[in-house]
N, C-alpha and C positions, 0 to 999 in steps of 0.2 A: 752221029756227029754233033748234033745240037746239044745232047745231054753232056757230052765230053766238054764242050766249050763252056757250058754253064757251071759244071763242077770246077773247072779251072778258074773261072771268074770268081766264084765265091771263096775258094781257098786263097786266091790272090788277095782279096779284100782282108781275109783273116790275117795273112802274113804281114801286109802293109800296116795294119793297125796293132800289131802285137806289142809295140813299144809304148802305146798310149797309156795314160793314167787310167787305171781300172777300178771298179768297185767290187769288193769281195762278195762272192755269192754266199748266201746263208746256207748252212748245213740243214738239209731237209730231213725231217724224221718221218719215216714211212710207217703209218699207223695200220696199214692193211694186214701186217703180220700180227700174230699173237705176241711174238717178241718184237717190239718196236725198235727199229735201228735207224741210224742215219743212213741215207741212201748210199753214201760212199763206203760204208762198212759192210753192207749186205753182200753176200756172195751169190747173188743172182742178178739177172738183167732186169732193172726196174726203170721205167720211164716216169717222169713226173711233169705234170702240167700245172703251173702255178696260177694264182688268180690274175696276176699281171699279164701272163701269156694268154689267158682266156679273154681278157678285156681288149687286147691288141689284135687278136686273131680275126681274120675276115669271116670266120664261121659265125653263123647266127643260131646254131643248135649243136647239141652234143655229137650227133652223128658226123656232121661235117668237121667238127673240131678234131675228132679222133683220127680222121683221114690223114692228118699230118704226122702221125707217129709211126716210126719205123716198125714194120712187122704187123701193123694193124690194118685189116682189110674190112672196110665197111661197104657192104654191097646194098645199095639203096635202090628203092623203086620210087623215084619222084623227088620232089623238093622238100626241104625242111625236115629231113629225116622221117618222112611220112611212114614208110615201113623200111626198116633197116635190119640187116643181118650182120652180126659181129663175128669176125674171124681173127684169130691170133696165130701167127706163124703156120698158116696152112690148115689149122684145125677149123672145123665148121662151126655153125652157130649153136649147135647143141653141145659143143665142147668148150665153150667159153662162159665163164661166170661173171656176172655183174653184181656188185654190192653197192649199197647206199649206206654210208656210215657203218660199214661192216655187216649190214643186213643182206643176206643172200636173196637175190631176186630171180632165182631159177623158177621155171614153170614146168610142171610134169606133163602138160599137154604137148608143148612144142617149144623149141628154142627160138622160133619166130617171134615169140612174145618177150624175149629178153629185153629189148629196147623200148617196150611199151611204157615203161615207168621212168624214162629219162626225164631229168629235171631241166627246167629253164637254166640257161647259163648264169642268170642273175642270182641263182640260189646255190651255186657251186663255188666252194673255196679253193679246191684243188682236186686233181685226179691222179691216182696212183695205179700204175699198170705193171703187173707182174707177168713176165713172159716165161713160158716153159711150164713144167709140171708144178701145179700149186695144190694138187689134191691132198698132199701131206698136211696142208694147213686148212683147206676149205672143204675137202671132200670131192665126190665124184664129178661134179659139174665143171671143176677147174681142170679139165683134161689138158687143154693147151695153154691156159693162162687165166688171169683174173684181172678185173678192173674195179677198183674201189673209188666211188665218188664221195668225196668229203664235202659235206654241206657247209654253207656259209657260216662264218663266225659272227656272233652278235657282239660287236665292240662298242657301238654307240647308238644314238637315236637318229632315225632318218625316215623320211617319207619321199618316195620316188614315183614319178609317172613316166611312162614311155609310150611313144607312138611310132609306128612304122608303116611305110607304104612302099610297095615295089612292083616289079614285073608280075604279070598274070593276075592283076588286081589283088595282090597279096597285101592284106591289111592285118596289123598286129597292134594290140594295146595291152598294157600291163600296169599294175600298181603294186608297190611293195612297201611295207612298213616294218620297222623294227624298233623296239623299245627296250632299253636296258634300265630296269627299275632300280636294281641294286647290283652289287657284285655277284650275288647268288641267284638273281631272278631276272629273266629276260624272255622276250618273245619276238618271233619273226613270222610275218605272213605275206604271201605273194600270190597273186592271181593273174592269169594271162589268157587272152583270147586271140585266136588267129584264124583267118579264113582266106581262101583263094579260089578263083575260078578255074585254076589249073592251067598247065602249059600245053596240054593236048586234050583230046577228047576224053571225057570221063576220068579226069585227074584232079577234080576239085576236092577241097577238103575244108573241114571245120574242126578246130582243136580248142579244147578248154582244159586248163590245168590249174591246180591249186597246191600250195605247199605251206605247211605250218611247222615251225620248230620252236619249242619252248624249253626253257631250262629253269630248274628250281633246285638250288644247292647242288647236290651231286646226281640229280636225275635229269635226263634229257628225253623229251618226247618229240618224235618226228611223225608227220603224217602227210601223205601226198595223194593226189587224185588226178588222173589223166583220162580225158574222154576224147576219142578221135573218130571222126566220120569221114570216109574218103572213097572216091571212085578208084577202083582197083583194076583198071583196064589191062588185060593180059598179064595180071600178076601170077595167075596159076594156069591159064589155058592160052591157046593160040587161036581160038575160034573168034573171028571178028564179029560174029552175031551176038556173042555174050557181052553184056555190059556189067562186069563184075563190080561188086560193092562190098565194103566191109566197115564194121564198127567195132572198136575195142574200148574197153574201160579197164583201168588198172588202179588199184587202191593199196596203200601201205600205211600201217600204223605200227610203230615200234617204240617201246619204252626201255631205256637202258640206264645203267647206273655204274658208278665206280666206287670202290672201297679200298682205302689204303691202310695197311697195318704193318708198320716197320718195313721189312723188305718184301712185303707181299702186296700184290695188286689183284683185286677180284673185280671182274666186269660182267655182271649178269645182264640178260636181255630177254624180253618176250616180244613177239612180233606176230602180225597177221598180214598176209598178202592175198589179194583177190584179183583175178583177171577174168574178164568176160569178152568173148569174141563171137560176133555175128557175121556170117558170110552169106551173101546172096550171089548165085551164079548169074541171075538176070535181075539187074537193079529195079527195073520197072515191072517185074513179074515175080514177086517174092515167093509165091507158092511153087514155082518151077523147081528150085533147089535151094534149100536153106540149111545152114549148119549153125548150131548154137552150142557153145562150150563155156562152162563156168567152172573155174578152178579156185579152190581156197587152200591156203597153206597156213597152218598155225604152228608156231615153234617156240622153243625155249632153249637158250644156250648160256653157258658160263665159260668165261676165259680167265685163266689164272696165270700170273707171272710171278716167279720167285727169284730174287737175287741172292746169290751165295758166293762163297769163295770159288766154287767150280765155274761160275758164270751165271747165265740166265736159264731158268727152267720154265717152259710154257706148257700149260695143260688146258684142254677144253673139251666140253661135251655139248652136243647139239641134238636135241630130240624134237622131231616135227612130224606132223601128219598132213597128208594131202588128200583133199576130197575133189573129185571131178564129177560133174553132171553134164552129159552131152547126148544129143539126139543121134550122134553118129558113133561116138566112142563108147557109149554106155555110161553107167554109173560105176566109178572106180574109187578106190582109196588105197593109200600106201603109207606105212609107218617107216620112218627113217631115223636111224640112230648113228651118230658119228662121234667118235672120240679121238682126240689128238694129243700127242705128247712129243715134245722136242726139247733138246738140251743144246745150248750154245756154250762152247768152251772158248772164251776169248782172252784167257790169261796165259796163253802159250807163246809168249814173246810176240813174234810177228805173225803167228798163225792164228786162224780162227776155224773152228770145226762146229758144225751144227748137225746133229743126228735127230731124226724124227720119224714118227710113224703115225698113220691114221688107220682107224678101224671103222669101216662103213658097213652098216647092216640094213638091209631092206626086207620088208615083209614078203615081197614077191621075188627076191633074188638072193643068192648066197652072199654070205659075209665076205668082205674083201679086206685085205691088209695092204696098206699103201706106204711102203718105206721110202725114205729119201735121205740124201746126204749132201751138205754144202761144205766146201772147203775154200779158204782164202789165205793169201799170203801178202803181207804189206811190204813191198820193196822199200818204200819210204812213206812219209806222211801223206803224199799225194797219189802214189802209184800202187795199184793193187792188182794181183792176179787171182782169178777165182774159177771155180768149177763146181758143178752140181750134177746129181743124178737122181732120178725119182721114178717111181712106178705110179701109173695113173690109169683110171678106167671110167667108163660111163655106162649106165644102164639105159635101155631104150626108153624113149618117151611113149606116152600113150598113143600119139599119132603114129609113131613107128610100128607099134604093136597092133593097133585095132582100126586104123582109119580105112574107110572104103568108099569109093565113088566110081563112076563109070571109067575113069582113067587111072585110078590108083588103088592099090591094095596093100594093107598093112600085113604084118607077119607076127603072129602071136608066139612063134617059136624062136624069136630073136634071142641071142645071147649078148651079154655086155661086151663092149669093145674095150680093149686095154692097150697100153703102150708103156715102153720104157724110154725115157727122155734123158739126154745128156747134154751138157753145155760146158764150154770152157771159154774164158774171156779175160779182158783187161779193162780196168777203169783208171782214169786219170782225173783228179779233181784239184784244181788250183784256185787262185783267188777269183778269177773270172772266166776260166776256161775249163770246160768239162769234155771228156772224150771217153767213149766206151766202144768196145769191139768184142764180138763174140762169135763163136762157131757153135752150131747146135745140131742135134740129131734126134729123131724120134722114130722108133720102130713100132708101128701099130699092128695089132692083130684083131681079127673079127670086126673090121671097120664096118659101121652101119651106114648105108646110104640107100637111096631109091634108084633102082637100076632096071634096065631092060635091054634086050638084044636086038630089037628092031623097032621102027616107029609105029608099028601096028599093035604092039604089045602094051599091056598096062605097065605103069611104073609100079615096082614092088620093092618093099623094104627087105633088105637081106644083109647078112654078114658076108660080104662078097670077097674080101681079100686081105692080104697083109700089105702094108704100105710103108716104105722107108722115106722119111722126109729129112733132107739135109738142108742147112742154110747158113748164111753169113749175115751179120748185122753190124752196122757201125753208125755212130751219131756224134755230132760235135755241137756244143753250145758255147757261144762266145759273147761276152758283154764287153764293150769298149766305150770310151768316151770320145765324143766328137762335138765340137761347138758347145762344150760345157753340158751336153746332155748324154744320157746313156743310150747306146744303140745295142741291138741284140741280133745275132745271126745264128740260125739253127740249120744244120745240114744233116741228112741221114740217108742211108742206103740199106736196102734189105734184098737178099737173094734167097730164093727157095727152089729146091729141086725135089719133086715127088717121083718115086719109082714104085710101080705096082708089081708085086711079086705074084706069080701064078694067076694072072688076070683071067677071069672067066666071064666077064661081061663086056658089052660093047659101049653102052651109054650109062653114065652116072649123072644124077641131077645136081648135086650140091658140091661134092668133094672134087678134089683133083683139078681145080682151075685156079691154083694159087697165084699170088703175086710173084712171078718168077723174078722180075726186076721191079723195084720200087725205089724211086729217088725223090726226096722231098727237100725243099729248102724254103726258108722264110727270112725276110729281113725287116725288122722293125726299127724305124728311124724317127728321130725328133730333132728339129733344128729351131723351132719356135716354141715358146712356152705353151701356147694354146693349141698347137697342132701336132698330131701324131699320125704316122702312116705305116702301113704294113703291106708288103707284097709277098705272095707265096707261089711256089711252082711245084707241080707234082707230075712225075712221069711214071706210068704204069705199063708193064707188059706182063700179060698172064701166060700161064702154062700152055694154053691152047693157041697162043700166038697173037691175039688181039692186043693192041697197045694204043695209048692216047696220052696227050699232054694237056695239063690244066693250069691256068693261071688265075688266081684270085687276088683281090686287093681290098684294102680298107683305109679310109681317111676319117679321122676323128678330130673334132675341134671342141675345146672346152672353154666356154665364156661364162664366167661367174657360175651361176647355178644351172646353166644350160649346157647340154652336150649334143652336138650335131654329128651324125655319122653317115657315111656312104659305104655300103658293102657291095662289091661287084664280084660275081662268080662266073667262071668259065668265060673269061674275057676273049679268048681266041675262038669261041663258038665251036668247040670240038664236038664231033659226033662220037658218042660212046655209049655203051651199055655195060652196067656193072653186074647184072644178074638177069637171067631169063630173056624175055622179049621186050623189056621196058626201056626205051631210049631215054637217056637223061636229058634235062633241059639244056638248051644252048645259053648264051650269055644272058644274065639277068642281074638286076640290081635291087637293093633295098635301102631306102632313105629312112633315117631314124632321128628322133629328137627325144631327149630325156631331160626332165626337170626335177631337180632336187629341192623340195620345199624347205626341208631343214635336215 
């Protein structure tokens, strides 16, 4: 009943303000694709988070920010995104790809490390979220979707200091500097330190992160480093006598460039990604049980776009090698080669057609062909009908294949999981009002998960079944003027229904607890020049029946060079768990002050 009242309320606000003077929304170019297109012209469901939305959000980190997006399920263990697993439309954390400026951040050890490299929100310009099969463009890890983090643009000179203090002795400090020497040369550097005593026993943490971006003519170099040390109480076990502890380090260096020649664009890139994970089952007794995993990935890729009378042709190759050194998983290496080709025909009056195929080859698995098709029809300049279909798959991680401890057993005989995904939907883009709605379906085969038939058995990785995932998604974004200031309203709803075919297991660890119902809304308002406020609401009901309501808020005041902020999360003190046996914190706040020297 509560959720129905809230939905009615927000749509009433939208209707009552529909006649107000509005500000035209800029057309957003989605760079995550090899063929870059305005978001309104792409025949897929794509969500976009702008820099303005990031600044006004009550979220203090990327994991919390993504929670507000329809179809995105971030399952967190603790505060400030300490350890977060990323799911899109019911796919698990191994089936979702994260990119930073187009660099793939997948980890062959486990998808648990996908979010280890997340950047500070201060370093993010925008976020592009592709939902549905993206393997045709990015390869096997984009099984259920992909998220591309676009780093901050260097437009001017600035020096910024930030301090934060909040609940659970949460202390945060950062410094950022950027210099634009000429139109062709600039640099950005940012370092951040955060630590907390934790909101419950053994949940303390210490985080250090650094990010550098430099540009010289048509070359761009990005590098990042994240070091996290945290208590991991019941992250992986239910034994109250274990005081689990974990340390992760993640590093990235990527050099990219762009070359233009008439109708041809060539974008080469080389990159290196390193991840280190140390886990102790007993924090105060390291010798009792310790895992150490170090993975390195070195890669080269080139993307080419050619404009002709037929439309846009995109071609890409990606060659990489992964090295893993682990006391549990052994020493492993894997060579991966991906090739991509797609053709967009957009000169067919009101129709657009994009055909594509990817070829993925692994040194330890068979070569896979991943075709896809996007179709669109423009009813008018604002209204579009679209549909897409694609084949996608994922090879097992090294944890799936080889991990072993007293409660878990990998399976070296695992086969890749695969799926066919379809989607049909509509988009409406006007001057200040955006609306999208889509129906989607995914038929998965050989799904990989950790399963067991009773509580005394070990968890074992296996290809356990075929799963049909159906869903519905809609979102509304509306900007209107009130009291001579822009106000923004965002509303979204997502429904997912999973059906297991020929079920032969009783318990699964990660899959099949999707967001059956997910409703989110946020209202960003401003009535005074110096004051801006945002309130957001999220309702979640999972497949297994547990549900909860969350309300977050933010107030921000700008006075000359100073910015004061107050972020409040879980205002209603909801009791909820997103994954495993880890209860999430009740109401908590963070006070912040930022000073811009110049």
